[in-house]
C-alpha distance (Angstrom), angle and dihedral (degrees) to the residues before:
residue distance angle dihedral
M1 . . .
S2 3.72 . .
P3 3.86 116.3 .
F4 3.74 89.3 -132.5
D5 3.78 97.8 50.1
L6 3.90 100.3 109.3
K7 3.88 94.0 -172.2
E8 3.66 95.6 55.2
A9 3.88 92.4 44.9
L10 3.90 93.6 48.1
L11 3.78 94.9 45.9
A12 3.83 99.8 40.7
K13 3.78 108.4 126.4
H14 3.75 97.1 -115.2
A15 3.87 110.2 6.5
Q16 3.82 94.5 98.8
H17 3.86 93.3 65.2
V18 3.79 92.7 48.9
V19 3.77 91.4 50.5
L20 3.76 101.0 38.6
V21 3.89 96.1 47.6
H22 3.72 91.3 73.5
F23 3.80 92.9 66.7
P24 3.84 100.7 63.4
I25 3.77 90.0 39.0
A26 3.85 95.6 53.5
L27 3.82 93.6 38.8
F28 3.82 94.1 49.3
I29 3.80 95.0 46.8
I30 3.74 91.8 47.7
G31 3.79 90.4 45.0
V32 3.78 90.8 54.1
T33 3.79 91.7 45.3
F34 3.81 90.5 53.4
D35 3.82 89.9 48.3
L36 3.87 91.9 51.9
L37 3.80 88.8 48.3
A38 3.97 90.9 46.6
H39 3.86 89.7 54.3
W40 3.74 90.7 44.6
R41 3.74 99.3 47.8
K42 3.90 96.3 25.9
Q43 3.84 92.6 -128.0
L44 3.78 119.7 151.7
N45 3.74 93.7 -157.5
L46 3.69 92.6 61.9
A47 3.86 88.2 48.1
D48 3.77 88.8 52.3
A49 3.77 91.0 49.5
A50 3.72 88.5 49.4
Y51 3.81 93.2 51.6
Y52 3.80 93.8 50.0
N53 3.82 95.0 46.4
I54 3.87 90.8 48.6
A55 3.84 89.5 46.2
V56 3.84 93.2 53.9
A57 3.82 89.6 42.4
A58 3.74 89.4 57.1
L59 3.80 93.7 48.9
T60 3.79 92.3 48.1
T61 3.71 92.7 55.0
L62 3.97 86.3 71.5
P63 3.81 96.3 69.2
V64 3.83 89.9 37.0
I65 3.83 92.1 59.0
A66 3.82 90.3 41.2
T67 3.85 93.1 52.2
G68 3.82 92.0 42.0
L69 3.96 89.6 56.6
L70 3.78 89.4 44.5
A71 3.76 90.6 54.4
W72 3.83 89.6 48.1
K73 3.93 88.6 51.0
F74 3.80 94.7 45.2
Q75 3.75 102.8 37.1
L76 3.70 102.1 33.2
E77 3.74 101.9 20.7
W78 3.85 94.3 -129.9
Q79 3.89 91.6 -57.6
T80 3.73 115.4 167.7
L81 3.77 111.7 -85.4
K82 3.71 124.6 -128.1
G83 3.81 141.1 165.2
V84 3.70 121.5 1.6
L85 3.82 93.5 -3.7
L86 3.88 92.1 54.9
L87 3.72 88.9 48.0
H88 3.63 93.1 49.7
L89 3.80 91.5 50.6
V90 3.85 93.7 49.3
L91 3.75 93.9 44.8
G92 3.83 92.4 45.4
A93 3.81 90.3 52.6
V94 3.77 90.0 46.3
A95 3.87 90.3 50.2
S96 3.63 93.4 49.5
A97 3.77 90.8 50.2
M98 3.82 90.2 49.7
I99 3.76 91.8 48.7
W100 3.94 89.0 52.9
L101 3.83 88.4 47.0
V102 3.79 93.2 50.7
W103 3.78 87.7 49.0
Y104 3.79 95.1 48.6
V105 3.89 90.6 50.2
H106 3.75 89.7 51.7
F107 3.92 90.9 45.8
Q108 3.84 90.1 52.6
A109 3.73 93.5 48.1
R110 3.84 92.5 49.4
R111 3.75 88.0 54.7
S112 3.83 94.6 57.0
P113 3.82 119.5 84.5
E114 3.66 91.0 -120.8
R115 3.87 95.8 51.7
I116 3.82 89.6 -152.3
L117 3.81 120.4 147.0
P118 3.83 115.1 -130.1
Y119 3.73 117.1 -105.1
Y120 3.80 94.6 -109.1
C121 3.76 94.2 60.1
L122 3.78 101.3 83.0
P123 3.89 92.0 53.4
I124 3.83 91.0 50.3
E125 3.76 90.4 48.3
V126 3.79 91.6 52.3
L127 3.77 93.1 45.7
A128 3.91 89.1 48.0
V129 3.74 89.8 52.6
A130 3.80 90.1 52.4
V131 3.88 92.1 49.9
V132 3.86 90.0 46.1
T133 3.85 88.9 50.6
I134 3.82 94.7 49.1
A135 3.73 93.3 45.3
G136 3.81 90.4 48.3
H137 3.85 91.3 47.1
L138 3.85 89.5 53.3
G139 3.80 90.6 48.8
G140 3.85 88.2 53.7
F141 3.79 88.9 56.0
L142 3.81 89.9 48.8
S143 3.80 92.4 51.5
G144 3.79 94.2 45.9
V145 3.80 94.3 -111.7
N146 3.73 96.9 112.8
G147 3.70 97.0 36.4
P148 3.85 140.3 -51.0
S149 3.80 115.1 -13.8
């Protein structure tokens, strides 16, 4: 396969998931970082940047989940998952749900006149970053990036 063959790259059985997964990870971690900075510096423009990064991160989880399931179908033909692959699937689903939860809390806060996040949002964000990081780390092992696959 040529690295410049766009057709082969786009139609590979699993390549899309491996490529797309970086978008919600990066957007969410940057969004949480902006949110922490917004609380620390009391700047609304950082809070706005956090909201939009988290919103796009939530949206990009949808194609990541879809391509992950397609990779399961095409590469493993829906075999029963076990071990690291099962843990990656579970943590990926939990991470996606937590990203959507964080977005929803931000969305609700922006609708209120005070536009203040509830006190429990930052601990949820930090926990979500940890879950996203662990799920991504396991995915790296599965792809062979972090060690033998």
